[in-house]
Structures are given as structure tokens and as C-alpha cells.
N, C-alpha and C positions, 0 to 999 in steps of 0.2 A: 292801364294806360299811363303814358309818361307825360302827355301834354295836359294843360288845364282845360276845363270845360269851355266849349266853343272853338277850341283849336284841335281837339283830339278827333280821331276817326274811328268809330266803333268797328269791331271786326266784321260784323254782319253787313256793313256798308261795302265791303271790299269784294265786289263780284268778279273783277278781272275781265279782260276783253273776250275771253273764250265764252263767257256767258251769252254774248250776242249770237254766237253760232247756234246755240241751243234755245234761244228766246222765241217767244210767240211771234209768228210772222204775220204781218198785215199786208194785204194787197190794196193798192189804191191807184187811181189815175191822178189825183191831186191830194196832197197832204198839207195840213196846217199844223204846225207844232208850236205850242205856246207854253213856254216855261216862265216861271216867275210872275204869275198873276198877282201874288202877294195879297189876296183878299180884296182886290179892287173890284167891287161889283159893277161900277160904271164901265170899267174896261172889259169886264166879262160880257156885259150887254153889247158893247161895240164889237167885240171879237165875234160873238155868235152871229150878229147881224152881218158882219163882213163875210164870214164863211158861208152864210146862207145865200149870198149873192153868187158865189161859185156853184153852190148846189142847185140854184135855180137854172143854171146853164147846163146841167147834166149830172149824171150819177157818178159814183166812184170817188166822192170827196170825203175825206176823213179829217176830223179834228182831234188832235191828241194834246192833252195837257201834260206837259213834261215836268211835273213836280213843282213844289213850292207854290201851289195855287192858294193855300192858306198862308196868313202871316199877320196882316193888319186887321183882319175881320174878327175882332173880339166882341162885336155886337152879335148876340145869338142869332138874330134874324139874318144878318149878313153871312155869318158862318154857315147857317143852314142852306142859304141860297147858293153859295159857292159850292158846297158839298153836293147839293142836288144836281146842279147843272153840270158840274164836272163829271159826275158819275153817270150821266146820260151819254157820255162820250168815252173814248179810250183815255187812259191816264197812266202815268208812272208815279211812283212815290219819290218825292224829294226828301231832303233831310228834315224839313218842317213836318211833313206828314209822318215820317218815320218816328220822329220824337213825340208826335201826338199818339201814334199807334202803340209804340213800345218805348216809353220814356227811359232814358239812360242818364242817371245823375252825373256820370262822368263826361257825357257828351255835350251837356248844355244844349245849345240850339242845334248841335249836329252840323254846324257850318264848316268845320275843319279849316278855319281861317288860316292862311299862311302868314309868314312873318311880316309881309308888307302891310297887313291890316293892323291898325293900332289897338292896344289893349282896351281902351275905352269903348271902341266900337264893339269888340268882342263881348265885353261885360253888358253893354246895352242889349245886344242880341239875346243874351241869356235871360235878361229880364223880360224881353218881349215874348219869348217862348213860354216862360212861366205864366204870364198873364193869359196867353192864348190857351194853354192847357186848362187853366181855371175856367175859361169861357166855354171850352168844349167838354168840361167834366160832366155836364148835365146831359150829354148826348153820347152815352157809351157805345151805341150802335155805330156812331161815326168812326170811332177808333178802330173797330173791327173791320169796317169797310175799307179804311185806309190801309190796314195791315194786309189786306188781300191784294193790293195793287202790286204789279211787278216793278222790279228795279230798272229793267231795261226792256226795250221792244226792238223788233226788227221789221223793216218795211221794204216792200218791193214795189218800185214805181218804174214802169216802162223799162223793165229789165235791169234797173239799177238797185243795188242792195244798200239800204241805209240803216245804220245802227243809231238808235235813239237812246241817249244816255243823259241822265240829269247832270252829273258832274263831268267825269271823264271816263274812258274805258276801264280804268282800274278801280274806281270807287264812285259810289253814289254821290259823295261830297268832294270828289277830287277837283283840283284846280289846274290840272295839266292842260286844259283847253281854255284857260283864262287868257285874255289878250296879253296880260303881264307876264305869262309863262312862255310866250313864244320866243324861239331862238332869235327871230328878227328884232325882238325887243330886249334881248339880253337874257332871256330865260333858257330853259332846258329843252323845251318841246320843239323838235324840228322834224324834217322829213323822215329820218330813220325811225324815230319813235312812233310817229303817226302811221307809217307804213307797217311797222311791226304790230301795232294795235289792229289795223285793218286786216292783216293776214290772219291773226289769231281769232278775230271775230267774224271772218269770212264776209266782210262788207266792203263796199266801194266808197262809202262816205259816212260822216258822223254829223248828227244834229244834237246840239247840247244847249245848256243854259247855266244856271247855278251861280256863275261868277259875276253876274249883273251887267257887264259891259258887252255889247254886241260886236261881232266881227265875222268876216268870212275869208277864206283863202283856200288855196290848193297846194297840197304837199305831194309833189310828184303827180300821181294819178288820183290821189285821194282828196276829196273835197271835205272841208269842215265848215259848219255854220253854227254860230252861237247867237241866239236871238236876244241875249241880254235880259230884258224884262218885258213881259207883255202888259204888266200893270203899273210900271213907272216910266218916267221919261228916260230916254237913252242917250240923247244928244243935247248939248247946250242950247237952251232957248226953244226946244221943241217939247211941248207937254203932251206926249203921246207914247203909247206902248209900242212894242214891236213883236211881230210873230214871223216865224219862218214859213214860207210857202214853197213846196216842192211840186213841180208839175212838168208837163211836156214843154220842151223849149219852144214849141210852136204856139203855146198858150200863156204868154207872159202876163203878169198882173200890171195893169196900167198905172197903179199907184206905188209900185215897188220903188224903194229908195236905191237899191243896188242889188246885184246878183252875180252869180257865177254859173257857167254852163259846164256840164259833164255829159258828153255824148248827146243823147236826145232829151236830157233832163236839165231843168233850170232850178237852181236854189236861189230864193229871193228873200229879202228882208222887207216886210210890208208893214207900214205904220198902222197902229190901232188907235184911231182918233176918238178917244172917249171924251166925255164932258168933264174937262179938267176942273172947272169951278165947282161943279157938283161934288166931284171926288175930294177936292181939298176941304170943302165944308164938312163932308162926312168924316174925313180923316181927323180933322181937328176936334170933332165931337168925341171921337174915341181916344185920340192921342193929343191932348192939349199941350201947350207950351211947357217945357221942362220934362215931359214924359220921355221914356227911353226911345220910342219910335220917332217922336218929334225931333229930338236932338240928333239922331242918326240920319233921318231921311227927309226932313222938311225942305231943306235947301234943294235937294234933288227933285222932290215932288213939285216945288214951286218954280224952279228955274232950269232944271235939268242938270246932269252931272258935268264935271269938267272934262268933257269928251266931245269931239266933233265928228261929223259924218266921215271926214277923211281918215280919222283914226280907226274906223271899222274896216278899213281896207289895207291890212298890213302887207299884202302882196299885190303887186300891180296886176297880175293876171286875174285878180278877183274883181276887177272893174266890170261893169255891165258889158255884155257881149250880144 
């Protein structure tokens, strides 16, 4: 590998969009996709409770953890709780789980950070994964279970085919579907690229995470939705996580912040209103001032990122319909 740990992308991360065409297919009437829980056990409880409200109304509801469900959970009890609950549902491996299952010294945290992420952040993420590995070392069965999780999943909802990827269609840790990578923001990802990915994967839409900031939009006929983080604040001043909900257009979530419709299906961003004070106290016990996670994440956890709700809608046609 030519890049330093934290910026490199291991070869086994590179699945390519064609992997979606051959991936396990899940049928559902309603799907919840939660990427980036990051070990927040309070958000985990809130997410499961929110999904259960849909399940109380009918069958056919699936909850999928889209990778990076571990991260801050260095407390053994928290790690075990996250592991147990996630594996009661469907899940994909994120780079965090990949580096717990099969550590690669050259990969560091496996984040494959692009150039716009500063070196200090990369170095701190490498230190976080080292501490998380140490916390998980006493649970070898956990690593084996994580290694069995798929890189990608395929979902069919009301006739629409959705590709579920942790990073982007090229790689488990890809940044091609980061809001910073969009052509509308000066990046390289535009309608031609997304359309090519969709044709190769035989899908109509993509649901992703990994890059931490949420957004949704339509590239021609292809919908993309990135839930940002289910376990951290996603918008300035809003201390709540975010999950993707995909359901019949005739069954919108009353608490959705925004959404986009494709045929008879609606893709929505739904807030996960966890107990922020409880989570901040728990976080500080594990990651006190001057720790790597505190320096990288405390401001976001306490105040939200420098990102507003309007920033999640890079295309006007992504506004609620």
C-alpha cells in the first residue's frame, strides 16, 4: 500500500458495484438502515424503540445496521451489548468491524480518509481503533462473528431495488458518496458515475453511510441517501442520530426531517432522539479530556457538526414531496 495507515484502502475492501448484483437479497415492506452507530448504546436503545413502533403497526419491517456500529464502546459491557443487539438483526461490516475481525497494520482504522481530512484526525482514529481492539481482545468470538458479516446487501421494497453499501459501490471504505465528493460541491461524483454504478449493481437506489455527514439526492433516476451517523449528531445544534427509513410512499414517517420519492417508495431521514446527556456522561467516562476520541469528536457530540439541515439537500428535487 502506498498511503499511510488510516488513509489506505485494503484490497479486500474493494468489492466493486457488481457485488451488489450477486449480494444476498432481502425483501421488506419497510427498511430502517442505521450506519455509524459508533458504539452509542443510548442511541441503540432509541433506534430499536423507534423501529419497534413501525413493527407494532405491521409485519415486513427490517432493521439493518450498515457498519461502524462499534467505535466508542471500549467498555466491555457496552461492546458486548452493541454486538448482541446488532447481531439480532441484519448487518454489514464497516471498516471498524473489518479491522476488528482481520486487523491490517497498514490499514490503521481502515477509514481510507481522503485528502480533505487532516493528518491529526487520521492519527487519532488510528489510536481509537487500537484501544477498541484491546477492549475486544477478550472476546475472540466477537471477531469471528464480525468476519462473517457481508460487505454489501441488496434489498427489494415495493418493486424497487436498493443497494446497501457502507462506503460507496466501489469500496467498503469508499468516499465517493460523501457530500464533499458530489459534483454539485466541486467533487467528482455526478449522474454519469452514479448511473454506471447502478447499472453494474442492478439496483435503482443506494443507501450508504461511512462519511459521517448525511444527505440525499437524485441522480437521474437513481436515488442516493446517506444517513450520516445514527450514533452522533448530524446537524448543528441537534443532538440526535439519524437513520434512513425506506417505505411505501403512502406510509411516510411523521417525524422525518426530509425525504425523496422514487415511484411508490419514499426514502426518509428520521432522527434518533437518544438521551444526549446520558450518552455524553458515558462517553466522558470512556474517553476523558485529551483522549483521541475526545479531541476528534467531543465538539460534535456536544454541539453537532458544522453542517445544517439545508446542507443535506444538495439537489432541489430531494426536498420532501
